[in-house]
C-alpha positions in Angstrom: -63.5 -10.0 20.9 -62.7 -8.2 23.9 -63.8 -4.6 24.0 -60.5 -2.6 22.3 -62.1 -0.6 19.9 -58.8 0.4 18.0 -59.1 -2.5 15.0 -62.4 -3.6 13.4 -63.7 -6.8 13.5 -64.7 -8.7 10.0 -66.8 -12.4 10.1 -65.3 -14.8 6.9 -68.7 -13.7 4.9 -67.8 -9.6 4.7 -64.0 -10.0 3.5 -65.7 -7.1 1.4 -65.1 -4.9 4.0 -61.6 -4.7 3.1 -62.4 -2.7 -0.1 -63.6 -0.9 1.3 -62.3 3.0 0.4 -64.3 5.1 3.7 -62.1 2.9 5.9 -58.6 4.5 6.7 -55.4 2.6 5.3 -54.2 1.9 8.2 -57.2 0.8 10.3 -56.4 -2.5 11.7 -58.8 -4.8 11.2 -59.1 -8.5 12.2 -59.9 -11.3 9.9 -62.1 -13.6 12.3 -62.9 -18.4 11.4 -65.4 -19.7 13.2 -66.0 -15.6 16.0 -62.3 -16.4 16.5 -59.0 -14.2 15.3 -57.3 -16.1 12.6 -55.8 -12.7 10.7 -54.8 -9.2 11.4 -54.8 -7.1 7.8 -52.8 -3.7 8.1 -52.0 -1.0 6.1 -49.0 -1.1 4.2 -47.0 1.3 6.3 -47.3 0.2 9.1 -46.4 -3.1 7.3 -43.2 -1.6 5.9 -42.7 -0.3 9.6 -42.8 -3.8 11.5 -39.9 -6.1 8.6 -38.2 -2.8 9.7 -38.2 -3.2 12.5 -38.0 -6.8 12.1 -34.6 -6.4 10.3 -33.2 -4.0 12.8 -33.6 -6.3 15.6 -31.9 -8.9 13.6 -28.9 -7.5 12.5 -29.2 -6.0 16.9 -29.5 -9.4 17.8 -26.2 -11.0 14.8 -24.1 -8.3 15.9 -24.6 -9.0 19.7 -24.1 -13.2 18.8 -20.9 -12.6 16.9 -18.7 -11.0 19.4 -20.4 -13.8 22.3 -17.0 -14.9 22.5 -19.9 -18.5 23.5 -20.5 -18.8 21.0 -16.6 -19.1 19.5 -15.7 -22.2 21.9 -17.4 -25.4 23.3 -19.6 -24.8 26.4 -16.7 -27.4 28.1 -14.1 -25.2 27.0 -16.0 -21.9 28.1 -16.3 -22.8 31.4 -12.1 -24.4 32.4 -11.9 -20.6 31.0 -13.5 -20.0 34.6 -12.0 -23.3 36.1 -8.7 -21.6 35.0 -9.9 -18.1 36.8 -11.0 -20.3 39.8 -7.2 -21.9 40.2 -5.5 -17.9 40.3 -8.3 -16.8 42.3 -7.7 -18.8 45.2 -4.0 -18.1 45.6 -4.7 -14.8 46.3 -7.5 -15.9 48.5 -5.5 -15.0 51.8 -4.9 -10.8 51.1 -7.4 -9.4 52.0 -9.3 -6.5 50.1 -7.4 -3.8 51.8 -4.3 -5.1 50.9 -5.4 -6.0 47.3 -6.3 -2.2 46.1 -3.3 -0.4 47.7 -1.5 -3.0 45.6 -3.5 -1.7 42.3 -3.5 1.4 43.2 0.8 1.5 43.5 0.7 -0.2 39.9 -1.7 1.8 38.5 0.7 4.7 40.0 3.4 3.9 38.6 2.4 2.9 35.5 1.2 6.4 35.4 4.5 6.7 35.9 5.9 5.1 33.7 3.7 6.1 30.6 3.9 9.8 31.1 8.0 9.2 30.2 7.2 7.7 27.7 5.1 11.1 26.1 7.9 13.8 27.0 10.9 11.0 25.4 
């Protein structure tokens, strides 16, 4: 066992240590079997924090997975989406970044003018 003193170690023969009323309620207790760590006994409060963390983690994972488009389509279809984007991008291969930026700026300005005209109507 390591020199870490943040927990106690108890062997198989000393299980009665668990019921010791002088032991702090949130002490970590390591149970060894044949000299090797086999289990950890934690306080109920620590266990409840662990369960809440595990449930929150599972909820976050489910949230992410339900929004992941790869989960809604087969892998070949997912890859086909990128192949299609590559074909579109190839059509613009001869346009410089500066030309593209100028076109985007012009389109954005036109969109803003059109949007501001609709707000006044």
